[in-house]
N, C-alpha and C positions, 0 to 999 in steps of 0.2 A: 391489688391494694398498692397505691402509690406511696412512695416514701415522702415524708415531709420535707419541704424546702429547707436548705441549710440556713441556720440562724446567722445573720451577719455579725461581725465582731462589734462589740460595744464601743470600742475605741480604735477604729482602723488606722488612725494617724497618731503616731507617738506624740505625747504631750509637748515635747521639746520642739516639735515641728508644727504644732497647731497654730501658733502666733509668732511669726518671724520677728516682730518688734519686741515682744516680751523675751523671746529667746536671745535676741541681740543684747538687750539690757542685762539679762542674767549673765551672758558670756562676758560682757564688758566689766561687770562687777567682779567676776571671777578673775579676769586678767589684771584688774587693778590690785586686787588682793595679792595675786601671785607676783606682781611687780614690786610691791612693798616688801614681801618676803624675800624676793630675789635681791633687791638692793641691800636690805639689811644683812642677809647672809653673806654676800660678797664683801661688804665693808667690814663685817665682823672678822671674816677671814683675813682681810688686809690688815686690820688692827692687830690681829694675832701675829702676823708676819712682822709688823713693825716692832712689836714688843719683843718678839723672839730675836730679832736682829741686834737688839741691845744687850743680849746675853752672850757671854763667851761661848764659842762653838763647842767646847768640851762639855758645857753644862746644858746644851740645848737638847730637847726631847724631840722625838719623831712627831710629825704632824698629827697623826691619829691618836697620839697620847696627850694632846693639849685640849682641854675642855672648850676653850673659846673657838678653836679651829673646828672642832667637831660640831659645835652649835651653828657656826656659819655655814658649813657644808650641809648640815641637816636642813637648815632653812632654805638653802639654794635648791637642794634636791626636792624638798616639799613644794617649792614654787614651780619647779619644772613639772612635777606630777600634776599639780593643779592646772598650770597653764597649758601643758601639752596634751593632757588627757581629758580632764573634766571640761575645759573650755571648748574643746573640739566637739563636744556633744551639743553645744548650743550655738556655735558660731563657725562659719566657714574658715577653713585653715588659712586662706590668704589674708584673712583679717587678724588671725591670732598672732602671727609673727610681727607685723608692723605695730599693732596695738601693744604687744609686749615690749616694744622698744620705748614706750613711755616710762619704763622703769629708769631711764636715764635721768628723768627729773628727780625721782626719789634717790637715785644713786648720788647725784651731786649734793643733795641735802644730807644724806648719811655721811658722805665723804667729808663734808665741811664740818658738821657738828659732832660726828662720832670719831672719825679718824684724825680730823684736824687738817685735812688737805686743803690748801688754798684753791678757791675757784676763781678763775680769771674771767674777763669779759668775753674772751674767745669761747670759753666753755658755755657761757650763757647764750651767745649767738648761735653756737652749734646746736644747743638744745632746742632753740626756737626753730631752726631749720629742720631738725628731726621731727618736731611736732607738726610742722606744716607738711612735711612729707607723709607723715602718718595720716593726716586728714585727707590728703590727696589720694592715697592708696585706698582708704576706706570709701571715699566718695565715688571713685571711678572703678573700684574693684567689682561692683555689682554688674558692670557691663558684660563680664564673662559669665554667661549663664549655662555654659556647657558642662560644668562640673556637677557630678552626681553627688547627692547628699548621702546615699547609701551605697554600699558595695558588698561584694561577696567574693568567695574564693575564685570564681571564674573571672571576675573583673581584675583581681590582683594578678592572677596568672597571665591575663591578657596584657596588663600593663608591663609586666616583666618581659614580655616578648616584643614590645614596641622598640623599634630602632632608635627613635628620638630619645626615649628615656634611657635606654642602654648606653647610647653615646654620651649623654649627660652624666650618667652614673660613673662610667669608666673615666671620663675626662676629669670629673671632680675627685675621684679616688686617686688618680695619678698625681693631680695637682696637690692634694692634701698630703699625699705620701712624701713628695719632694719638699714641700714647705716644712713638714714635720722634721725631716732629716736635717735640713739647714738650720731650723730653729733649735733643735736639740743639740746640734754641735756648736752653735753659737752660745748656747747656755753653758756648754762645757768650757768654751774658751773664756767666757766671763768669769766662771767659777775658778778657773785656773789663774786668772789674773788677780783674783781676790786673795790667793795664797801668796804671801810675801816671798816664800822660798820656792815657789813653783818655777820651773823652767819652761820655755816655750815648747808647745807640743811637737813642733817640727824638730826640736833638738833632741828628743828622746829616741829618735830612730832616723836613719838616713832616708832622704827622699828618693823615691823610685822614679826614674826618668819618665817613663810612659805611664806611671800610675799603677802598673801591674807588678805584684810581688813575684819572686822567683817561684817556679812551680813545685819546689820541694821534691824534684825527681819523680813526680807523678805524671804519667802519660795516660791519656784517655784512649789513644788509638790502640788497636789490636796489633801488637808487635810480632816478634818472631814466635813468642809463645802465647797461648791463649790464657786470658785471665778469667777467673771465676766471675759469675754474675754478681756476687756480693761485692767483690773487690772493685768491679766496674762501677757499681752504684756508689760505693764509698768514694771512689775517685771523683765522681761527678759532684758530690756534696762538698768535698774538700776544695775542688776548683771553684765552685760557687762561693764558698766561704772566703777563699783568697780574693776573688773578684770583689766581694762585698767589703772586705777589710780595706782593699786598695781604694775603693770609692769613698769610704768613710774617711780614710787618711787624706785623700785629695781634697775633700770638702773642708775638713778641719784646717788643713794648711792654708787654703785660700781664705777662709774666714779669719784666721789668725793674721794673715797679711793685711786683710781689710781693716781689722780692728786695731792694728798696731798703732796708727797715728791718732786714734780717737780716744777720748776719755771714757771712763766707765759709765758716766751718766748717758752719753750718747749711745753707747752699745746697749745699755739697759733699756733705753727708749725704743731702739730697734727690736730688741728681744721681746719687750712687752707687746709691740704691735704684731710680731710674728706669732707669739702664743695666742693672742686674741684672734688673729685670722684663722689659726688652726681650730681653736675652740668654736668660733662662729660657724665655720664650714661644717664641723661635726654636728653642731646644734641644729643647723638647717636640715641636714640629713636626718637627724633624730626626729625633727618635727614631721617630716614626710613619712617616715616609718611608723611613728606614733599614730599619725592620722589613719594609716591603713589598718593597724591593729585595733585601734579604738572602734573603727567602723565595723570590722569583723566581729569584735566582741559584743558591741551593742546590737548588731543584727542578730547574733545568736541568742542573746538574752531576751530580746523582744520577739523571737521566733519569726523574724522577717526573712532570715536566711536559714532554710532547713538543712539538716545534715551536719556533718562534721566540717567546720570551716578551718580548722587548724591542723588537720592531718594530711596536709599536702606540702609539696616542696616549696612553693612560693611563699605561703604564710610562715613556714618554719624559717626560711632564709630571711624573711623580713624581720622576724622576732630576733634572730641572731644579730642582724645589723643594728636593730634598735638598742640592744644591750651594749654592743661594742661602741656605738657612737655616744650613748649616754655616759658611759664610764670614761671614755677618752676626752670628752668635752670638759668634764670635771677636772681631770688631770691637767689639761691645757690651761684652763682658767686659773687653777691654783698656782701653777708655775708662773703665769703672767702676773698675777697679783703679788707674787713673791718678789718679783724684780722691779715692778713699777707701780705707779699710782692707779687706783681704780678709775679716776677721771679720764684716763687714756685707754685702759684695757677694756672697760665695760662698753664705752661708745663704739670702739672698733669691733668688739665682739658682736654687738647687736646690729651694726651695719652689715657685716658679713652674714650674720644669721638671717636677717630679714631678706637679703638678696638671694641667698642660696636656698632659703626655705620657700620663697614665693615663686621662683623661676620654674621648678619642676611641677609645682602645684597648678600653675597657670596652663599647663599643657596636659594635665591628667584627664 
């Protein structure tokens, strides 16, 4: 007695992949909605910072205690969830980042009519250039047909072992790390200048000639008497902390010397660009990690990828990086909007976001 032939699946192709044109239109509508929410959220956050700056410092509340700031951040997070997760179900990721940059148009509208930020002719010309760049990316992005629409844990593990991706990942990580340090210390210098009674940072302690502090009589070498293992480990941590403090002091001294002849507006302009670059780089990485997790999740829910897709090292590490980049980009954007206008911070943010989000995707 022969067994009956297997019954083919009624819908072997997911609905979102059945018609690429319909999927693209749905993805475009999702991105436009996310762009409106994004621009509204960021400019509400900027409006809250503008109103808060007019209040005496003693009467100011924390960011998370102000309803308008919470509403702005909620709309921004919602736009990221919609744009970085739901849109990836209908549209290729190298389209999501540049199309998301169309929020610059809505950003200028909200900045002009909500916050009252003046929009110059250069802002309009820059927006036109961005729109033309987006059209070019969408028109020529389909040339790359090597990207897979589905992935599984084996593919994610393979990508994490590729030399090209690892080189890009570590290069971007180190670059973001150093830009974050310089931007954070420049923020400290500007805040110190805002205090009328503040003294220069370099005046609160003597400069160390070579940048290294005294070793506090801690030696890591094994001398005449043997040290215990615990004391040896503590000595290493103390030496690392001393080296870290020396580097931070050196960076702060150099930034203070650089900012001394400049007015606060120019320093704030530089600081706004710095925070926008940090946030954009983190958002680009967040897009890459979101794409990987969305594909794993959708494959598991549709039973295209059998087995446990998240119980391995590569997916877990990807989820951790997704959470870290998502949180840090919000912090950087908030700090950037606190010191400068959204008409500068948001375009720089999306420029870096589009570049860093599309480069690794083009080689996946």
